[in-house]
C-alpha positions in Angstrom: 194.3 37.7 119.3 192.1 40.4 117.8 189.8 38.0 115.9 191.0 39.5 112.6 192.5 37.0 110.1 196.3 37.3 109.8 197.6 39.6 107.1 199.6 37.6 104.5 202.1 40.4 104.0 202.6 40.8 107.7 203.2 37.1 108.1 205.7 37.2 105.2 207.6 40.0 106.9 207.7 38.1 110.2 209.2 35.1 108.4 211.8 37.3 106.7 212.6 39.0 110.1 212.8 35.6 111.8 215.3 34.3 109.3 217.3 37.6 109.4 217.5 37.5 113.3 219.2 34.1 113.0 221.4 35.0 110.1 219.8 32.4 107.8 219.8 34.6 104.7 222.9 32.9 103.2 220.9 29.6 103.3 217.7 31.1 101.9 218.6 30.9 98.3 215.9 30.2 95.7 217.2 26.7 95.2 217.3 25.8 98.9 213.9 27.3 99.6 212.4 25.5 96.5 213.9 22.3 97.9 212.6 22.9 101.4 209.2 23.7 99.9 209.2 20.3 98.0 210.2 18.4 101.2 207.4 20.0 103.2 204.8 19.3 100.5 206.1 15.7 100.5 205.6 15.6 104.3 202.0 16.8 103.8 201.5 14.0 101.2 202.9 11.4 103.5 200.0 12.0 105.9 197.6 10.8 103.2 199.8 8.2 101.5 198.1 5.0 102.5 194.6 6.4 103.4 191.5 5.4 101.5 189.6 8.3 99.9 187.1 8.1 102.8 189.9 8.2 105.4 191.5 11.1 103.7 188.2 13.0 103.7 187.9 12.5 107.4 191.5 13.3 108.4 190.6 16.6 110.1 188.2 14.8 112.4 191.0 13.3 114.3 192.8 16.0 116.5 196.2 14.3 116.1 196.1 14.0 112.3 194.4 17.4 112.0 197.3 19.0 113.9 199.9 17.3 111.6 198.0 18.5 108.5 197.8 22.1 109.8 201.5 22.1 110.7 202.6 20.8 107.3 200.3 23.3 105.5 202.0 26.0 107.6 205.4 24.8 106.6 204.6 24.7 102.9 203.1 28.2 103.1 206.1 29.5 105.1 208.6 28.2 102.6 206.6 29.5 99.7 206.3 33.0 101.2 210.0 33.0 102.0 210.8 31.8 98.4 208.6 34.7 97.1 210.3 37.2 99.3 213.7 36.3 98.1 212.7 36.5 94.4 210.4 39.5 95.0 207.3 37.7 93.8 203.9 39.1 95.0 202.3 35.7 95.7 198.7 37.1 95.5 199.4 38.9 92.2 201.0 35.7 90.8 198.0 33.7 91.8 195.5 36.1 90.4 197.4 36.2 87.1 197.5 32.4 87.0 193.8 32.1 87.6 193.2 34.6 84.8 195.3 32.5 82.4 193.6 29.3 83.5 190.2 30.8 82.9 191.3 31.6 79.4 192.9 28.2 78.8 190.0 26.3 80.2 186.8 28.2 79.4 183.7 27.4 81.4 181.7 24.8 79.5 178.3 25.8 78.3 175.7 24.5 80.7 172.4 23.1 79.8 169.4 25.2 80.8 168.2 24.4 84.3 164.7 23.9 85.6 164.2 27.6 86.0 164.9 28.3 82.3 162.0 28.7 80.0 
């Protein structure tokens, strides 16, 4: 490990190569990948299903539950990246565009002057 954070595009290529090496492309249709993404998101939700808000906030303090959360987050991201690869969606570009639209749809409310104003 170099200490550098992983490159998203490189990880996406690894996922595509991993699937190709196993001849999984026929199964990696947009519908199948969207379904798999939904299932993995549900598995992430399942970890929190019956927790109180306090327990949910502390879930990463327990090594066992933290490991499960990280694994499910990785599964969700992996399927999302594979879905984007199949449909040739630049995930970072799509996210940036969505944030831009949300900033227009939901403008920042005016804030009252703070203590330093005046």
